[in-house]
N, C-alpha and C positions, 0 to 999 in steps of 0.2 A: 023287236030288237031293243027298243028303249026300255021295255019292261024287264028284260034280262039284266041290263046294266043297273037298273035301279034295285033289282033284287040282290045283286052282289054287293052293292054299296050298303044296302040295309043289313046284309049279313055281317059285314065288317063292323058296322056300328053296333049290331046287337051282340057280337062276340069279340070284344076287344082283348079279353084274356087269352083267347086262342092264338091271336096274332102275336101278342107279346111273348108267349111261350115259344112260338116258332122262331122268332127273332133271337131269343136267348139261346136256343139249341144251335142256331147257325153260328153265333159268336163262339160258343164252346167248341164247335167242330173246327173252325178256323184257328182258334187259339191252340187247340191240341195238336193240330198238324204243324203249326209253327214251332211249338215246343219240341216235338219229336224230330223234325228235320233241322231245327235251328233257324232262327229268324233270318240271319244272313244267307243261309242256304235256300230258305223259302223265297226270299226276295230275289236271289240269283236265278232260281228256277222260273219265277214269274217273269223277270226281265228277259231271260233267255227264251221263254215261250213267246213273248211279244216280238222279240227280235227275229225268231225263226219264222213267225207268221209274216212279218214284213219281208223277210228274205224270200219266202215262198212266193209272195205276191210279186216281188221284183223279178224272180226267176220265171214266173209264169208269164210276165209281160214281155221278157226279153228272150225267152227260149226255154227248152226243157230243163228241168232241174237235174243237177248232178246227183246220181244215186250214191248213197253211202251204206255201208254194211249195217244191217239191222240185227240185233241179237235174237237168237232163236229161243224157243220156249224151253229147250233143254239146258240153256245156260242158267246159272244160279241167279237169284233175284238181285243180289248186290252187284253182280257183274252187269246186269241189264241197267240198274240204276246208275252205275258208274259210266256206262257207255252213253246213257242219255245225258248225263251231266256234261261229259266231255263234248258230246255233239252239240249240246245247247251252248256251251261256252264258245265252241268253234264258230257257230252261227253268229253269236254276239260279236266276236272279234271281226268276222267278215263284214258285218254291218258297220262296225266302227272304224274299219280300215286298218286294224292292227295285224301284224304278222303273227304267225303261230309261235315264234320263239320269244315273245315278250313276256311270257309267264315266268314264274320262278324257276321252273325246270326248262332246259333248253338243250339243244345239240350244238356243240362247238364246231369250229372249222374242221377239226380232225374227226368229226362224226362220233365223238365220245359223248354219250348222253350224260347229263347232269341232273340229279334229282332235285326236287324243290328244297330250298334251304341250304344249298351248297354253292351258290353263286351270289355275287354282290356287285351291283353297278356302282361306279365311283366317278364323280365329276372331277374336272380338273381343279376346281376351287377346293374341293374336299381333300384332294391329294396334296395340294400345297399346304392346307391348314394342318394336316397331320404329319407333314414332313416326310412324305413317302419317298423312298428310294428303291430302285429296282436293281436286280442283278441277273446276269445270264448264267444259265446252268452250263458248266464246263467240266471236262474231265481233267483231273490233276492228281499229283501224288500228295499224300498226306502222311505226316509222321506222327504217330501216337507218342505222346511224351509223358514222362513222369513229372507231375506237378509237385514241387517242393516249396513249402513256405520259407520265406527268406527275409532278411532285414539288412540294410546297409550299415556297415560298421567302419570305424577307423582302422587303419593299418596298425597292428600292435607294435609299439616301440618306434613308429615312424611318423605318424600323423601329428602327435603332440610333442612339444618341446617345452619343458619348464625352465624358465630363466630364474636363477637363484642369486641371492646376494653373495658376492665373492668374499666379502669381509664385513665386519661390524661397522655400522654407521647410521646416519639419519638420511632418509629419502628427502631430497630437496627439490626434485623435479621429476615429473613423468611426462615423457614426450608424446607418445601415441595415445589415441582415444580407443576405448573399448570397441571392438569390431572393425577397426581400421586395418588396412593392409600395410605391412612394412617389408622392406627389402633387406637382404643380408647386409650387415654393416650399418644399418640405420641406428641412431641413438634411441635407447629405450628408457633408461632411468639415470638420474644423477644422484650419487650418494656422497655425503660428507663423512669423511673417515673419522671415527672416534676410537678405533681399536687400539689399545695401549701397545700391544705387541707389534702392530704394524708401524705405529709411530716410533717405537723404540728401534725397530729394524731400519727404518729410514734414517733415524738420527745416527745410528752407528755407521751406516753406509756413508752418510754425508761427512761424519767425523773422520772416517778413514780416507775419504777423498782429500780432505784438507791436509791430513798427515802425509799422504802420498805426495802431495805437491811439495811439502817441506823437504821430504827425503829426496825427491828428484832434484830440487835446487842444491842440496848439499852434495849429491853425487856429481852434479855438473861442476860445482866449484872445486871439488877435490880432483876431478879429472884435469881441469885446467892447471892446478898447482902441480900435480904429479908430472905433467908434461914438461913443466919448467925445471923439474928436478929438486924443487924445494922440499917436497914431501915424498916419502917412499910410496911406491904403488900399493903396498899391502894395506895402507890406510883406507883404500877404497873397498876392501872386502866387507868390512862390517856394515856400512850403509847399503851395499848391494844386497847382502843377505836380509837385512831388515825390509828392504823394498820388496823382495820376493815374498817374504812372509805376509806383508800387508796386501799385496796383489792377490794372494791365495785367499785371504780372509774376505776380500771384497768380492771375489767370484762366488764364494759361499753366500754372501749377503745378497748378491743379485738373484741367485736361485731362490733364496728365501722370499724375496720380494715378489718374484714371479709366482711362487706358490700361494702367496697371500692375495694374488689377484691383479697385481700391477702388470702392465704390458711392457714390452721391451722399449717402446717409445717413451713411456712414462719414466722408466729408469734412466733412459738417455737424457730426458729433460732434467732429472735431478742432477746428473753429472754436468750438464751444460749450464743450467741456471743456478745450481747450488741452492735449490729450494725444495722443501718437502712437498709431496703431493697431498693437497688438502681434500680434494674431491676426485671422484672417479666417475666416468660415464660408461655405462654398460650398454653394449651394442648387440644387435641381433646376430645370431650365428649364421654360418654358411649352410647351404642346402647340400645334401648328399644325393647326387644323381645316379649313383651306381645301382640303385634298386628300382628305378623308374623305367617303365616300358617306352614312354614317349617324352620327348623334351618339351618343356614349357617355361614360361617366364618365372624367374625366381622371386617369390614373395611369400610371406607368412600372413596370417590373420590373427590379430589379438583377440583371442576368445575369452580371456579372463584377466582382470587386473586384481591381484591378490593384496596389494598394499595401497595406502593412501599417502599423499604428500605430507611430510612431517613425521612419518612413522619411523620408529627405531627398529632396525633389523640387525640380526646377527648373521654370522657366516652360515650359508645354506638356507636362509629364509626364502621361500618362493616369492618372487616379485610379480610375475605374470606368466600366462600360458600362451604359447604360440601354436597355431595349427596349420598344417599343410594338407589341404583337401584336394589337391590336384589329382590324386588317385586314392580310391577307396576300395574296400572289399565288400562283396555280397556274401553274407553268411547264410548258407542254406542248412535247413534242419530236416534231414531225411530220417526214415525209419531204419532200424538195424538191418531188416531184410533187403533194403535197397543198396547195400554195400557193393554187391556184385555188379549191379548196373552202373554205379558210379565208377567203379574200377575199370569197367569196359570203356566208358566214355573217356576216361583219362588216357588209357593205353591206346585207344584208337583215335584219339584227338578229335572226338566228335564235338562240334560247336553246340553250345547250349544257349538258350534265350532267357531273357528276364522280362516278365510282365510287370509294368510299373503302374501303381494305382494313381489315378488322377480324377479329381472331382470336376475339373473344368472341361475335360474332353474324354474321349474314349481311352480305354486302357492302351498304353503304348508298349510295343514290343521292341526290345533291344536285343538284336541277334549278334552272332559271331563271337560269343564269349567263350573262354576256356576255363575249365576247372583247374585251379592252381594246386590244391592238395585237399586231402580228406583227413580228418582227425584219426589218430590211431586208437582212440578210446571212445566208448559210448558214454554219454552223460548218464550217470547212475540215477538221477532224479527224473529227468524227462524222457530217458531212453532214446534220445535223439543222437544221430550221427551227423556231425557238422562237416560241411564242405565249404570251400572258399573260392570265390571267383573274383578276378581283378576287374575293377570298374573305372574307366577313364572318365573324369569329371569334365563338365563344360561350364564356362563362365556365362552367366546371364546378364550381369551388370558389372561395369568397371567405370567408376566415376570418381572425380576429385572435387573436393569442396574448395571455395575461394581461399581458405586458410591453409591449404596444402595437404589436407588429410584425404587419403584414398580409401574408397569403400568398394568391395566386390561382393557378388552373390553367386553361389554355385547352384547348378541344376539338381544335383544329387546331394543329400545330406544324411549324416549318420542318424539312424533311427527310422528312416523311411522304409515302409513296407513294400516288399516285392514278392514275386513268385518265380522260382527257377523252373525252367522246362528242360528236362533232360531227355533227349530222343531215345525211345525204346524200340519202336517198330515202325516200318514204313509200308504203307499201302499204295499201290500203283493204280492209276486210271480209275479214280473214284470220283463220285459226285460230292463235292464239298461246298457247303453253303454257310453263310454267316450264322452265328448263333441266334441272332434276333429274327432270322427268316423262318425258323422252325418253331412251331407252337405245340406245346404239350397240353393235352387235356385227357385226364384219366389214363387209359391204356393206349391212346392213339396219339400220333404225331401228325401235324398238318403243315402244309405249305400253301401259299396262295399264288396260283399261276395266273398270269395276265393273258386275257383274250380280248383284244379290242378295248372297249371301255368298261369291261367287267373283269372280276377276279373269281376264279373257281377254287374251291377248297379241295385239295388233293391229299389223300392219306398216303403217307410214306413210311418206309421201314428204316429206322435209324440204327446204323451199325455201331457208331461211336459218336460220342459228344463230349467236348471239353470247352474250355473258355476261348479257344482259338477258332473253332469251327465245328460243323456237324457233318459226319460222313453218312450219305444216303445210299441205300442199296440200289443197284442197277436192275430193278425188277420191272421196268417199263412204266412206272408211275411218272417218272420225269425222264426227259430225253435231252441230250446236249443241244443247246440252242434255245430251250424254253426260257421264258422270262418270268421270274417270281418276285414277289415283294420281299424286300429285306427290312429296312427300317420302316415301321408302320404296319408290319404284319399282325402284331398283337391288336392294334386298333381295328384292323379289318376283321379279326376274329370276334371281337366284342360287338362290332356293328352287325355282323352276320347273326350272332346269337340273339341280339336284340330284335332284328328283323324277323327271326323265326319265332320269337315269343318265348325263348328259353331263358332260364336264369343265368346270370352272368357271375362267374367265379372270378373275383378280382385277382386271385393268385394263379390263374391258369397260365401256363407257359412261362412262369417266373420261378427262379430259384433264389432263395434267401440264404 
């Protein structure tokens, strides 16, 4: 026996190249098998084989092993390989104490199987980080609307009031600040009068006043003398006629002063104090409430100051512009073919809605609006048919400074972009989800349904989609009471694609 062992040792020593060649062939065989099956697959098979051997030993020690179906020889080779891999993975999970549903593919509570790559587990911390919100699937009515681009405008002939100089003069004082709010009757500007015609009219009026006083005194004297019989009564006729002529001339002068811009109070001051008016104060006009739908506090806003202090102005020179934005118009610009739908909305008094653009929050929808009128002509350049909707404004700020100036801010402003939604068709008992809950990728639309601590990707059929919501067909993919991801569904979609190893399209599910 020792001789045989020595003989094998001597053979290894005498033929080293033979053993080196044998080792090289072994390495090539193992490397080729790993390349064909894939190293992760090869490693999985090896680990599964070891786990199955340990499981068999454990079953042998505790009882007879549970039989599992074995592929027959008539089955294709890849089916037998797949069966072996699944069985090996199952034994490995049994050894590690994991349930069958911990793989990528699983069966939900409703026994609907999900393939690998269609489910994603999400921790509570991850849900908070992504701002995940959920919504419950419910049946509701949905109105398909015609979306019309719109813009907020001022009411033509109502919102702006231009205050002009009533007569020639020099601006000596401007009372309000630009952007401040003023009430009807508040002082706006003070103008020192330099108009020659106005000065002449006031001088003539004052001269006639003095002459009328003289005539009145003469008439009173003659009346006393005539009563005593010293003077005949016909002597009173001449001064009485002259008094009537003078009073008629003064009435004409009063009207002329009113046309020049003086008020009745100023003319009365001339009569009372017997002094010419040297300066005038221009006041804010009154508001016209006849065209307003809702009552509100009376005030204007100084949107523009057209002159400076010390400027020389003539009659009709604009001094400032006052605006009244308590009520505005929404100007919609529809296509010519939408005229019939707009006419139906007006005749049937269908309420329309307005979507308001906002960078700080989600798009705000303002409902319950009515179309006021539609233009009778189509714009020849843009081919747009304009319609108008009344918009009641809201105050956001109303503050006064220590020096007495008041400043206000409105929620809606002219030039603000909106979108009018005119109802066109109503669908009853439909599944309606938020826009962010439905993700588009290629030809498919997906929602992410919540099951416990994981989300399943569900393919749905979209019947209609606009900026207010998405209408899902009732084909069994979703049922009332299901819970789906709303905000954060797109992040779930990216995470699932990343976990599956697929490329991520940054524009998937987004409309620009």
